[in-house]
N, CA, C and O atoms as a GROMACS GRO file, in nm:
protein
  264
    1MET      N    1  -5.347  -1.742 -21.245
    1MET     CA    2  -5.315  -1.876 -21.275
    1MET      C    3  -5.217  -1.937 -21.178
    1MET      O    4  -5.106  -1.887 -21.159
    2LYS      N    5  -5.259  -2.048 -21.116
    2LYS     CA    6  -5.180  -2.116 -21.020
    2LYS      C    7  -5.095  -2.218 -21.084
    2LYS      O    8  -5.148  -2.298 -21.162
    3VAL      N    9  -4.966  -2.222 -21.057
    3VAL     CA   10  -4.875  -2.320 -21.111
    3VAL      C   11  -4.848  -2.423 -21.006
    3VAL      O   12  -4.810  -2.389 -20.894
    4HIS      N   13  -4.868  -2.551 -21.040
    4HIS     CA   14  -4.837  -2.657 -20.946
    4HIS      C   15  -4.696  -2.698 -20.956
    4HIS      O   16  -4.650  -2.737 -21.063
    5ILE      N   17  -4.624  -2.689 -20.844
    5ILE     CA   18  -4.484  -2.725 -20.841
    5ILE      C   19  -4.458  -2.870 -20.880
    5ILE      O   20  -4.358  -2.895 -20.947
    6THR      N   21  -4.536  -2.964 -20.843
    6THR     CA   22  -4.519  -3.099 -20.885
    6THR      C   23  -4.525  -3.116 -21.030
    6THR      O   24  -4.452  -3.200 -21.082
    7SER      N   25  -4.606  -3.042 -21.102
    7SER     CA   26  -4.617  -3.058 -21.245
    7SER      C   27  -4.485  -3.000 -21.309
    7SER      O   28  -4.439  -3.053 -21.410
    8LEU      N   29  -4.430  -2.898 -21.253
    8LEU     CA   30  -4.304  -2.836 -21.304
    8LEU      C   31  -4.189  -2.934 -21.282
    8LEU      O   32  -4.100  -2.948 -21.366
    9LEU      N   33  -4.193  -3.006 -21.162
    9LEU     CA   34  -4.086  -3.102 -21.138
    9LEU      C   35  -4.088  -3.221 -21.236
    9LEU      O   36  -3.987  -3.289 -21.252
   10ASP      N   37  -4.201  -3.247 -21.301
   10ASP     CA   38  -4.199  -3.355 -21.396
   10ASP      C   39  -4.141  -3.313 -21.525
   10ASP      O   40  -4.102  -3.400 -21.603
   11GLU      N   41  -4.132  -3.190 -21.555
   11GLU     CA   42  -4.073  -3.140 -21.680
   11GLU      C   43  -3.916  -3.149 -21.670
   11GLU      O   44  -3.856  -3.163 -21.563
   12GLU      N   45  -3.860  -3.139 -21.784
   12GLU     CA   46  -3.712  -3.153 -21.792
   12GLU      C   47  -3.650  -3.022 -21.755
   12GLU      O   48  -3.649  -2.932 -21.838
   13LEU      N   49  -3.599  -3.003 -21.633
   13LEU     CA   50  -3.541  -2.878 -21.584
   13LEU      C   51  -3.397  -2.910 -21.543
   13LEU      O   52  -3.359  -3.024 -21.520
   14ASN      N   53  -3.319  -2.801 -21.534
   14ASN     CA   54  -3.183  -2.818 -21.491
   14ASN      C   55  -3.183  -2.845 -21.338
   14ASN      O   56  -3.283  -2.822 -21.270
   15LYS      N   57  -3.071  -2.893 -21.286
   15LYS     CA   58  -3.054  -2.934 -21.150
   15LYS      C   59  -3.090  -2.819 -21.053
   15LYS      O   60  -3.160  -2.844 -20.954
   16ASP      N   61  -3.045  -2.693 -21.077
   16ASP     CA   62  -3.070  -2.581 -20.993
   16ASP      C   63  -3.217  -2.552 -20.986
   16ASP      O   64  -3.271  -2.526 -20.879
   17ALA      N   65  -3.283  -2.555 -21.104
   17ALA     CA   66  -3.429  -2.523 -21.108
   17ALA      C   67  -3.503  -2.622 -21.028
   17ALA      O   68  -3.594  -2.582 -20.955
   18VAL      N   69  -3.473  -2.750 -21.033
   18VAL     CA   70  -3.540  -2.851 -20.956
   18VAL      C   71  -3.515  -2.827 -20.807
   18VAL      O   72  -3.609  -2.836 -20.729
   19ARG      N   73  -3.397  -2.800 -20.768
   19ARG     CA   74  -3.362  -2.773 -20.631
   19ARG      C   75  -3.445  -2.656 -20.577
   19ARG      O   76  -3.502  -2.667 -20.468
   20PHE      N   77  -3.454  -2.551 -20.647
   20PHE     CA   78  -3.522  -2.429 -20.613
   20PHE      C   79  -3.678  -2.462 -20.597
   20PHE      O   80  -3.740  -2.421 -20.499
   21LEU      N   81  -3.734  -2.532 -20.692
   21LEU     CA   82  -3.873  -2.569 -20.690
   21LEU      C   83  -3.908  -2.656 -20.566
   21LEU      O   84  -4.014  -2.641 -20.506
   22LYS      N   85  -3.818  -2.742 -20.530
   22LYS     CA   86  -3.842  -2.830 -20.412
   22LYS      C   87  -3.833  -2.742 -20.293
   22LYS      O   88  -3.907  -2.765 -20.198
   23LEU      N   89  -3.747  -2.644 -20.288
   23LEU     CA   90  -3.747  -2.549 -20.167
   23LEU      C   91  -3.876  -2.475 -20.159
   23LEU      O   92  -3.927  -2.451 -20.049
   24LEU      N   93  -3.937  -2.433 -20.280
   24LEU     CA   94  -4.061  -2.364 -20.274
   24LEU      C   95  -4.176  -2.441 -20.220
   24LEU      O   96  -4.275  -2.384 -20.174
   25LYS      N   97  -4.164  -2.573 -20.226
   25LYS     CA   98  -4.274  -2.656 -20.174
   25LYS      C   99  -4.292  -2.635 -20.026
   25LYS      O  100  -4.402  -2.656 -19.974
   26ASP      N  101  -4.186  -2.593 -19.954
   26ASP     CA  102  -4.193  -2.560 -19.815
   26ASP      C  103  -4.297  -2.449 -19.782
   26ASP      O  104  -4.351  -2.439 -19.672
   27PHE      N  105  -4.321  -2.369 -19.881
   27PHE     CA  106  -4.419  -2.262 -19.854
   27PHE      C  107  -4.551  -2.308 -19.816
   27PHE      O  108  -4.622  -2.244 -19.738
   28ASP      N  109  -4.589  -2.426 -19.873
   28ASP     CA  110  -4.725  -2.480 -19.841
   28ASP      C  111  -4.727  -2.577 -19.730
   28ASP      O  112  -4.835  -2.613 -19.682
   29GLU      N  113  -4.606  -2.623 -19.684
   29GLU     CA  114  -4.603  -2.721 -19.579
   29GLU      C  115  -4.616  -2.654 -19.442
   29GLU      O  116  -4.548  -2.556 -19.413
   30PRO      N  117  -4.702  -2.708 -19.361
   30PRO     CA  118  -4.722  -2.643 -19.223
   30PRO      C  119  -4.597  -2.671 -19.139
   30PRO      O  120  -4.528  -2.773 -19.154
   31LEU      N  121  -4.571  -2.572 -19.046
   31LEU     CA  122  -4.455  -2.589 -18.960
   31LEU      C  123  -4.467  -2.714 -18.876
   31LEU      O  124  -4.371  -2.790 -18.865
   32LEU      N  125  -4.583  -2.737 -18.816
   32LEU     CA  126  -4.608  -2.852 -18.735
   32LEU      C  127  -4.743  -2.913 -18.786
   32LEU      O  128  -4.827  -2.847 -18.848
   33ASP      N  129  -4.756  -3.045 -18.754
   33ASP     CA  130  -4.878  -3.114 -18.796
   33ASP      C  131  -5.002  -3.040 -18.758
   33ASP      O  132  -5.092  -3.030 -18.841
   34LYS      N  133  -5.014  -2.988 -18.637
   34LYS     CA  134  -5.135  -2.917 -18.592
   34LYS      C  135  -5.132  -2.766 -18.619
   34LYS      O  136  -5.226  -2.693 -18.585
   35CYS      N  137  -5.026  -2.721 -18.679
   35CYS     CA  138  -5.019  -2.570 -18.699
   35CYS      C  139  -5.055  -2.538 -18.842
   35CYS      O  140  -4.983  -2.576 -18.935
   36THR      N  141  -5.160  -2.470 -18.861
   36THR     CA  142  -5.209  -2.435 -18.997
   36THR      C  143  -5.192  -2.293 -19.031
   36THR      O  144  -5.226  -2.253 -19.142
   37THR      N  145  -5.139  -2.214 -18.939
   37THR     CA  146  -5.123  -2.074 -18.964
   37THR      C  147  -4.984  -2.026 -19.007
   37THR      O  148  -4.964  -1.917 -19.061
   38HIS      N  149  -4.889  -2.118 -18.979
   38HIS     CA  150  -4.751  -2.089 -19.023
   38HIS      C  151  -4.685  -2.193 -19.102
   38HIS      O  152  -4.696  -2.310 -19.066
   39SER      N  153  -4.616  -2.163 -19.208
   39SER     CA  154  -4.544  -2.260 -19.283
   39SER      C  155  -4.395  -2.260 -19.247
   39SER      O  156  -4.349  -2.169 -19.178
   40LYS      N  157  -4.322  -2.355 -19.292
   40LYS     CA  158  -4.172  -2.354 -19.263
   40LYS      C  159  -4.109  -2.226 -19.322
   40LYS      O  160  -4.023  -2.165 -19.259
   41LEU      N  161  -4.150  -2.188 -19.438
   41LEU     CA  162  -4.102  -2.073 -19.498
   41LEU      C  163  -4.125  -1.941 -19.427
   41LEU      O  164  -4.039  -1.854 -19.415
   42SER      N  165  -4.254  -1.935 -19.381
   42SER     CA  166  -4.285  -1.810 -19.313
   42SER      C  167  -4.218  -1.799 -19.184
   42SER      O  168  -4.186  -1.687 -19.143
   43THR      N  169  -4.192  -1.910 -19.112
   43THR     CA  170  -4.119  -1.910 -18.986
   43THR      C  171  -3.971  -1.869 -19.009
   43THR      O  172  -3.917  -1.784 -18.938
   44ILE      N  173  -3.909  -1.930 -19.107
   44ILE     CA  174  -3.771  -1.905 -19.146
   44ILE      C  175  -3.758  -1.744 -19.174
   44ILE      O  176  -3.671  -1.674 -19.123
   45THR      N  177  -3.847  -1.702 -19.254
   45THR     CA  178  -3.850  -1.555 -19.295
   45THR      C  179  -3.868  -1.465 -19.171
   45THR      O  180  -3.804  -1.360 -19.162
   46TRP      N  181  -3.950  -1.502 -19.080
   46TRP     CA  182  -3.976  -1.422 -18.961
   46TRP      C  183  -3.853  -1.421 -18.872
   46TRP      O  184  -3.815  -1.315 -18.822
   47VAL      N  185  -3.789  -1.538 -18.851
   47VAL     CA  186  -3.672  -1.539 -18.770
   47VAL      C  187  -3.555  -1.469 -18.834
   47VAL      O  188  -3.480  -1.399 -18.765
   48PHE      N  189  -3.538  -1.485 -18.964
   48PHE     CA  190  -3.428  -1.411 -19.031
   48PHE      C  191  -3.445  -1.268 -19.027
   48PHE      O  192  -3.347  -1.194 -19.018
   49THR      N  193  -3.580  -1.216 -19.033
   49THR     CA  194  -3.602  -1.074 -19.022
   49THR      C  195  -3.569  -1.018 -18.885
   49THR      O  196  -3.523  -0.904 -18.873
   50ILE      N  197  -3.594  -1.101 -18.780
   50ILE     CA  198  -3.550  -1.060 -18.650
   50ILE      C  199  -3.396  -1.049 -18.642
   50ILE      O  200  -3.341  -0.956 -18.584
   51LYS      N  201  -3.328  -1.149 -18.704
   51LYS     CA  202  -3.179  -1.150 -18.707
   51LYS      C  203  -3.135  -1.017 -18.773
   51LYS      O  204  -3.048  -0.948 -18.719
   52SER      N  205  -3.191  -0.983 -18.881
   52SER     CA  206  -3.148  -0.862 -18.956
   52SER      C  207  -3.185  -0.733 -18.880
   52SER      O  208  -3.104  -0.640 -18.870
   53ASN      N  209  -3.301  -0.728 -18.830
   53ASN     CA  210  -3.344  -0.600 -18.764
   53ASN      C  211  -3.259  -0.573 -18.637
   53ASN      O  212  -3.233  -0.458 -18.600
   54TYR      N  213  -3.218  -0.678 -18.574
   54TYR     CA  214  -3.140  -0.658 -18.450
   54TYR      C  215  -2.996  -0.680 -18.465
   54TYR      O  216  -2.925  -0.681 -18.364
   55SER      N  217  -2.946  -0.699 -18.582
   55SER     CA  218  -2.807  -0.716 -18.616
   55SER      C  219  -2.744  -0.834 -18.534
   55SER      O  220  -2.632  -0.820 -18.485
   56LEU      N  221  -2.812  -0.944 -18.520
   56LEU     CA  222  -2.760  -1.049 -18.445
   56LEU      C  223  -2.636  -1.116 -18.517
   56LEU      O  224  -2.635  -1.127 -18.639
   57SER      N  225  -2.543  -1.155 -18.446
   57SER     CA  226  -2.428  -1.225 -18.504
   57SER      C  227  -2.473  -1.371 -18.545
   57SER      O  228  -2.581  -1.416 -18.506
   58GLY      N  229  -2.394  -1.438 -18.616
   58GLY     CA  230  -2.420  -1.573 -18.651
   58GLY      C  231  -2.439  -1.662 -18.529
   58GLY      O  232  -2.527  -1.748 -18.526
   59ALA      N  233  -2.353  -1.639 -18.428
   59ALA     CA  234  -2.363  -1.719 -18.304
   59ALA      C  235  -2.493  -1.682 -18.228
   59ALA      O  236  -2.557  -1.772 -18.174
   60GLY      N  237  -2.534  -1.553 -18.221
   60GLY     CA  238  -2.652  -1.518 -18.159
   60GLY      C  239  -2.774  -1.576 -18.226
   60GLY      O  240  -2.866  -1.624 -18.160
   61TYR      N  241  -2.774  -1.572 -18.355
   61TYR     CA  242  -2.878  -1.628 -18.438
   61TYR      C  243  -2.890  -1.780 -18.412
   61TYR      O  244  -3.000  -1.835 -18.400
   62GLY      N  245  -2.776  -1.842 -18.404
   62GLY     CA  246  -2.772  -1.989 -18.375
   62GLY      C  247  -2.836  -2.017 -18.246
   62GLY      O  248  -2.916  -2.109 -18.236
   63ASN      N  249  -2.802  -1.936 -18.138
   63ASN     CA  250  -2.862  -1.957 -18.008
   63ASN      C  251  -3.016  -1.948 -18.006
   63ASN      O  252  -3.086  -2.024 -17.940
   64VAL      N  253  -3.062  -1.850 -18.082
   64VAL     CA  254  -3.208  -1.822 -18.091
   64VAL      C  255  -3.270  -1.943 -18.156
   64VAL      O  256  -3.373  -1.990 -18.109
   65ILE      N  257  -3.214  -1.996 -18.262
   65ILE     CA  258  -3.272  -2.108 -18.333
   65ILE      C  259  -3.275  -2.235 -18.243
   65ILE      O  260  -3.372  -2.310 -18.244
   66GLU      N  261  -3.168  -2.257 -18.167
   66GLU     CA  262  -3.164  -2.375 -18.079
   66GLU      C  263  -3.268  -2.365 -17.976
   66GLU      O  264  -3.281  -2.454 -17.892
   0.00000   0.00000   0.00000
């Protein structure tokens, strides 16, 4: 059963639930207009995994992101 985020946002939810559901919408949004293989969420997850695997500092992580 697929749940549509937009239908959940129409229901009466607390502020934190609405914020969380809006963040989940990024899962379906492409990273770039012409990029259909990666979403914003998948890219963030991939970069954060690299940060964790290589124990990058916050400054090092920031440099990679820039």
